[in-house]
N, C-alpha and C positions, 0 to 999 in steps of 0.2 A: 402896750401898758395900759391903756383904757379898758382893756377886757378883764372880765373877773378872773379869779384865780382857777375855776373850773375851766373856763375857756382857754387861758394859756395853756394848760395842762391837757386838754383836749387837744389842740392845734399842735402842740410838741408832738404828742402820741401819734397822731397822724402822719406827722413829718417822719417820724422814726420808722414807722410801720410801712411807710411807702418806699422809703430807702432799703429797709431791711427787705422786703419783698422783692424788689427791682433786683437787687443784688443776691437773692437767695441762692444762686447755682453756683456760686464762684468758688474757688479752690481755696482761698484765704479766707472765708468766710468769718470765722470768729475772732481774726485781726479788725477786721472791718467792722464788726459788730461792737468792738472795744472802741474805735476811733470814733463812729456815729454816736454812741452811747455818752461818752463821755464829752464829746463837744455840745451835744444838745443838752445834755445834763448842766453843764457849767453856762451856756447860755441862758438856761430857763432859770437857773439858779440866781444868775445876776439880775435878769430881768424881774424876777419875784423880789430881790432885794431892792431895786429902784423904787419898785411900786410900792411896797410897803415900809419903805425908808429903813430898811436894815444896814448895816455897815459892812456886811461881807457875805460870802456863801455859807461860813460857819453860823452865821446869825439865821440865814435862812433855814439850814438843817435842825438848828435848835429850836425853832419855831413850827416847822411843817414836817419835822422827820426825814431819814436819809431818802425816802422816795418822794420827797416834796408835795405830800399829800394834802389835800382840801377834805372837805367832809364827806365830798361823794370820788372823788378821782385821785389817782397817784400817777406818777410819771411811769411809764412802761419799763418793765426791766426784760430786756429781751433773753433768749437763751442762745447761748453760744455754738451750738451743734449746727453743722450745715446740712440743709436737704439735700442740695444738689438739684432742687426742684423748684422751678418758678410757679408760684400759687396763681392759679387761673379760676379757682372755684368761685371766688367772690368778684371776680371780674366780669363787665358786661359781656356777652358773648358777641358783640358786634365788633368789640376790639381785635380778636383774631382776624376776622373779615376785613378789617381796615388795614392791617399790616399784612397779609398773608401775600401780596404780590410783591412788596417791598422786601422783605427779608429772604435771604438765602436760604434760611433753615427754620423751621418750625420753631416756637418756644418750648411745647413739649416733647418733641423726640430730637435733640441735637444729634447728628451722627457727623463723624469727620469727613469731611470733603476729599481726603486723599485715601485712607484706607476702609471708612466705613464705620468705625469702632463706634459704639453709643458709652464707651467706659470713659468719664473724666475728660468731656468734651470742654473746650475752652473756645472762645471767640479770638480769633487773630485779626488784628488790627493794622492799618499803616495809616500814614498821614496824609498822602498824595498817591493818587494812579501815576501821576506824570513820574514820581521818584522810583520806581520800579525799573529796572532793565529786562527789557521784553524776552531775552534770550536766557535768562540765568536759570532760576528755580522752577521747578513745577508748581510750587505753591503761588509763586508769583505770576505764572502762566494762568493757573484758574482764577486767581484774581482778575488779571485783565479781562478774561474769556467772560467772566460774569458782569464786568465793570462794577464791582463792589469794592469798599474800603475794607470789608471783612468778611472772614468766612470762618464755619466751625471747622476745628482742629482738635484731635485727641491729643492729651498730654505727649504721649511718644512723638508723633508727628511734629508738633509744635517744637519740642526741643531738638529734633534733627533738623528742623528749618531753621532755627536759631543758631544751631551749635553742629554744624555738618562734621566738625572734625572729630568730635566726641561720640558719634553713633555709629562708628566704624565697628 
């Protein structure tokens, strides 16, 4: 609250762009953009209302406009179309090297661990390795063999894993 209007908007824009970049490859990207945008919009508007002694979000919108604009900045209005790609162009090149040995898949070229497809690849997560029954499903055996809590699966293989009776 002690920051200037410009600093507040810059901070909120940085948080929004960070979340949207991190989740840019998810299947339900437009829903995620909506949730993140309105959560951060409401938070920023309430902060500006408290800072400038305005009574409500409506008062903030009346004073600063729909995008809560200052003289130099406005709140970032994201695009709702999914890119299905992780933005690595503005990231320090050492980031890839730091996580190359940890991840089971690269962030650039995700491929399904079961069939090798690169179309609509999602990360399959589990809560604990101890929860997996060792002799059950092929995907579970892959997770155990890699000793990881997540592996990349294409949409088809993931649906087969979660709903084996529907995949016949």
